[in-house]
C-alpha positions in Angstrom: 77.3 194.0 159.3 76.4 190.8 161.0 78.7 187.7 160.5 76.7 185.0 158.8 79.5 182.4 158.9 78.1 179.1 160.3 80.4 176.5 161.9 79.7 173.0 160.9 80.7 169.7 162.6 81.6 166.8 160.3 82.5 163.2 160.9 84.8 161.6 158.4 85.8 157.9 158.2 88.8 157.3 156.0 89.5 153.7 154.7 92.4 152.2 153.0 96.0 152.1 154.0 95.7 154.9 156.5 97.2 153.5 159.6 101.0 153.3 160.1 101.7 156.0 157.6 101.4 159.2 159.8 97.9 159.9 158.6 96.9 161.3 162.0 99.9 163.7 162.2 99.4 165.0 158.7 95.6 165.4 159.4 96.3 167.5 162.4 98.6 169.7 160.3 96.1 170.1 157.5 93.3 170.9 159.9 95.4 173.5 161.7 96.3 175.2 158.5 92.5 175.6 157.8 91.8 176.8 161.4 89.6 173.7 162.0 89.1 172.2 165.5 88.4 168.6 166.3 90.0 165.1 166.9 91.5 162.3 164.8 92.0 158.7 165.9 92.7 155.2 164.6 89.8 152.8 164.7 90.1 149.0 165.4 88.9 148.2 161.9 91.9 149.8 160.3 90.1 153.1 159.4 90.9 156.6 160.7 88.0 158.6 162.1 87.9 162.4 162.3 85.5 164.9 163.9 86.2 168.3 162.3 84.6 171.7 163.1 84.9 174.9 161.1 83.6 176.9 158.2 82.1 175.1 155.3 84.7 176.3 152.8 87.6 175.0 155.0 85.9 171.7 155.6 85.5 171.2 151.9 89.2 171.8 151.3 90.0 169.5 154.2 87.7 166.8 152.7 89.5 167.0 149.4 92.8 166.6 151.1 91.5 163.6 153.0 90.6 161.9 149.7 94.4 161.9 148.9 96.0 161.8 152.3 99.7 161.9 152.9 102.2 160.6 150.4 102.5 157.2 152.0 98.7 156.6 152.4 96.5 154.8 149.9 92.9 156.1 150.5 90.1 153.9 149.3 87.1 156.0 150.5 86.0 158.8 152.7 82.6 158.7 154.4 81.2 162.0 155.6 78.3 162.8 157.8 77.2 166.2 159.3 76.8 166.2 163.1 74.4 168.2 165.1 75.5 170.5 167.9 77.8 173.3 168.8 81.6 173.5 168.4 83.1 171.3 171.2 86.9 171.7 170.6 89.3 174.5 171.0 92.1 172.9 169.0 92.8 169.9 166.7 94.6 166.9 168.2 95.2 163.2 168.0 92.9 161.2 170.2 93.0 157.6 171.3 89.3 156.7 171.0 85.9 158.0 169.9 85.7 161.8 170.4 82.2 162.8 169.8 
């Protein structure tokens, strides 16, 4: 039987009180728990940006978590856009600038 699972690449921009509350560290943990690959970094405008790669079901679960974030965060909004291209990352890690 052929595996029809398709990997997607998604860019998220999370706005609100999301810097200075360990958002990136918790994002890495949540992504790893869902076997996603990608990067997360703080933006100069106070948002957190994420490139996540993986199966659609896990990306949906991850997106739901992003809407809440860790306990100390106060998420106002989550923007999402699907990116073209193949999987680029082997792991999920904190980055210090744009990763795509």
